[in-house]
C-alpha positions, 0 to 999 in steps of 0.5 A: 442523515436520517437517524429515524431510518437507521437500524439499532445496530447502526445507531449504536455503532455511530454513537460508539464512533462519536464517543471514541472520537471524543476520547481521542480528542481529549487524549491527543488533542487532535481529531479529524472534524469537518462539516458534513462528516459521516462515518465512512462505513455508514456511507458505504452501506448506502452504496449499492452494486450496479449492473454492468456490461462488458463491451467486447468491441472496446476490449483488447486481446484474446479471451484469456488475456482479457480476463486478466485485466479490467478497465471500468467506465463509471463512478469509482465508489459504485465501481469498487462496491460492485467489485466486491469479489476483489475485497481483500484480494488487491496487493497494491492501490496506487492512485492519483485523485483530484488535487482540489485545484479549482479546476479538477474536482467535481462534487455532487451535493446529492451525495450527502444524502444519496451516494448512489447518485451517478452524476459527478456534480459541478466543479468546485472552484477555489472561491468555494469556502467549503471546498476542503470539507467537500473534498474530505467528504468525497475522499473519506469513503473512497479511501476507506473502500480502497483499504477494504480492497487490500490484502492483509499485507497490501499497500496503498500509495496515493499521490497529492500536492501541497493543497490537500497534503495535510488533510489527506495525511490526517485522513490516512492516519485515521483510516489506516492508523499512523502506525501503518504509515510506511513513508511520505515520499517527496518526488521532484515533478519539475527540474527547474523553478516555475513562476507559479508562486511569487514566494516559493516555486512548487517543484515537488509533489507527494506520495503517501504510502500506508500498509494495511498491516505494517507487520505483514507488508513488504517493501522490495529492494530496487534493482541495482544499475551500473550507475548505482555501482559506479562508486564501488572500486577495488584499489587495494585488490581486496579478494572480497571484490569491489567495495566503497567507504562505509560508516563505522558509526551506528545511528543508535547509541550504546554506552559500551560502544562509545569510546575513542579510537586512536589512529595508527597513522596520526595518533589522533583520537577519533570518536563516533559521529554525532550522538551514535556509537561504533557499530561493530563489537569492540573485540572485532575493531581491535582485531582489525586495527592490529592488522595494520601491524600496530599493537593496541590496548584498552585504556581509560584516558579520562574522557568520560567514556569507556576505555579507549583503544590506543596504540601501545607504546605511544608517548605524550608527544604522540606515536613514535615514527617507528610505530606509525611507519608500520601502518604506512608500510601496510598501506602500500600493500594490497588488501587493506584491513576492514577498518581503514583510515582513508587512502592516505591514512589521514582520515577518520576510521571507516569500514568497507562496504562490499558490493557482493553483499548488497548486489541483490538490490538497494533500499529505496529512500524517500528522495529520488535524486538524479545524481547517484553520488548524493544518495545515501543508504537511508531508510524509506521514511527519510526525506524526498525523491528527485526526478532522475529516478521518478521522472517529471510531470512533463515526462508524463505528458510527453509519454502520453502524447507520444502514445495517443497524439496531441489534443488529449487535454491533459496538462499534468500526467504522472510519469511512467518512472514514478508509477513503475517504481511504486509498483516494483516496490509494493506489488509482487510479480503476480499481484493485483494493482488497483487504480480507482482514479485511472486518468490517462492509464499510466498505471495500466501502461506501467503494469504491462511494461513491467510484465513485458520487461521482467516476465511478470504476471501482474494484473490491473483493475482501472476505474475512470469516471471523468469525461470531456466537456463534450461528454465523452468518457475518458475511459473509452476515448483516452484510457482504453486508447492508450492501453490498446496502442501500447499493447499493439505497439501502434503509438501515434509517434511511430511503431513501438515494440508491442507490450502484449496482454489485454483487458476487458472494458466494462461499463457500469450502468448508471441507474440499475442496481445489481440485486444479486450483488447486493445480496452477495455483498450482504452475505459476505458482510454477515460472514465477517460479523459471524467470524468475529463473534464466534465462540467455540462452545467445545473449547469454551473460548474464542476460536480461530476460523479459516474463512474460505474464498467467497463464491466457492460454496453455497453454504460452507464459509469457514473451517475450524482447526478440527476440520469441522465446517461452518455453514450459513443458510442465507441468500437474501432478506426476502428468502427463507433462512431455514435449515430444512432436510433438503438444505442439510442434504446439500450441506452434507455434500459440500462437507464431503467434497471439502473432506470435512469431518465431525459436526456441522455448524449451521447458522440460520434463522430457524432449524426445523430439521435437527440432528445429533451431529448438527450444531445450530446457531440462530443468526443474531438479530443484531447481525441482521440489523447491521446489514440493514434487515429489520427482524421485526417486520421482514416476512422471512422470519415468520415460521409459516411456509417453511418446508421441513420435509 
C-alpha cells in the first residue's frame, strides 16, 4: 500500500482501525490477522464503477419482465460497485463462493495493488502456502460490499465447507459483528459415506447466516406440510382439535417453578427435566391436575425445593386405590385435561400442543433432516440440517443436467431445495435477492420457481465471473441458458411448465471506467458522511435526518423533522460547487415540488449567493479528503470563475 498517496482522512482512519484491532486483541485475545491484510473500505475506495452494455439478444422476456431481474457477466467486486444504486436495497444475499479446494479459486496478485484489474488470475493450488491469506484477501472486500448492499433488516447467507469454515466465520463476525449471527446451518450434502477421507467422511457443508441488524431482521416460518402434521392426532376427541405431546419443562430455570408434581395414577413424584423448571404458572397446573377428579395440595416434602403439588389423602404407602381409580376412570372419558400422564397414565406429566396454534408455520432449525419424527421444536441456532429438506449436492447436479443437458462441467451444484428454503426464510415475497457468485444460476431458478408457485414478485441480481478453459463465460453459456430454459419450459430432458418472467443480460466492460458513476458514488458517500456529522444548530443537538432515495433530485438529499430540506451542491471534483442564484432557483423548485417549508440548508464549497432563509454549510475539507479529493490542489476550490448572477 502506498501511504504517500493517501489523503489525510484515510490515513487517520487506517490508524484508528489499527489501534482498535490492538485494543480488541488485548481485550479478547483474538484478532483477525493475515498476510497482506488491508481494511476493506480502503480496497473498495480504489474500485471504480465500470461502463456496461445491455445485451438485448441474450436478455429474455418482455421489456417489463427484463427490467425486474439482472444477470451480470463480469468480475463481481467491480459489478457490485457499479450497482451502487442498489446499496441498501437488497433483502437477501445468498451466495456460494469458491471453497479454496485447489481447483476452484483464482487469485490475481495484481489485486494487492490495483483491485480494478479485470483478470481473475491463476488457480491457487493446494500446495500454495499462502492460499488461505489469498482467499481472505479476496473475500474480505467482497463480503464487506455484500453487507453494504443489504437493507438495514437484510440477511446474508453464505455457503462454505470445512476447508475455510473457521476463517470465514471469523471474517463474518468481524464484518457483521458476532451479535448479528443468526445461525450456522449444517446441511447434509450426501446421504451416504464417501471415500474422500481415510479418517472421517465429509457428508455435510455449511451456511453461515448473518443479519445486518439482528434487532431488525425477521425469519419467516416455513410452510407446514401433511408430513409435518403426521404426529398430530385426537385420540381423546378434544374439541380443540388435533394435538401432540408437548414438554411441560421450560429450558430456563426459575426457583419458584422448581417443585415436585405427584402423579394421580402411580403416586410417583416428578420433577422438571434437566436444569429447567415447569413452564406454566403453578395455579394453572394445580387446576389442570384436579381435572383428573383428584384433590391436590401444596406441601413441603423436604426435597430442598419449593412446596410440591401432592395428592390430598395420600398415605406413606402411596395413593389409595379409591383415589387413583378416579384418575383412571377419567382417562377412559374423552377430552383429557391439558396436563396428562400418557395414554396409560404411567408416564411423566406433559402437556398438549395443539396444531391449530402453530398451523401458520413451523420454526426452522439448523438441522434439516429427512425423517420428521426426529425433528423437534428447536431454535434456529441449534445444530444441523439434513438432505430430506435441503436436498443433496447430487440433486443439484441432476437438476442442472435436466435443464441444460450433460457436458456442463459442474460436479458440485447447490440443490434447489437448499436455496429455495433460504429464500423463503429471509426474503419477503416482493424482495430483492443478490448472488455475487451465481455459478449455474440456482438462485435465479429458485426465485422464478417461488414466484410461479406462490404468486410472489421477488427479483434477483446475479453476478457470474467464471469462464471455461476455452474462454467462454459461464454467465452466457450456462447461467443465462439455464434461466432461459426454465422461463420458457424448454428443458433438455423434455418440456416442462414455463416459470415465466425474464431478465436483462448485462456485460461489464473490462477496462472502461464509468466517470458519471464514479462521481455519483462519491456524492452518495459524501451524503453518508454529512448525515452522520450533522449538528442541528437550532436544537443545539445532533438531529435525525431522513435520507431521500438516490437519484430523485439534483440537490435535495434529506429532510428534517420540521420538513426543512437539505441540499448538496456537488457533482464532481472538477465541477464548481458554488451556491449561485441560478442554483438556488433550482433548489427552490425542488423544495416546492417536495412540499417543504422553512429554511434551506445548503452544503457547498462556497456561497456567493446568500439570503435570510438560507442556512449555508461549507463542505468540510475532511469530507472531501475522505472521498479522495485534495482540497489544496483541485481547481474547483478556487474562487475565480464562479457565476454569481
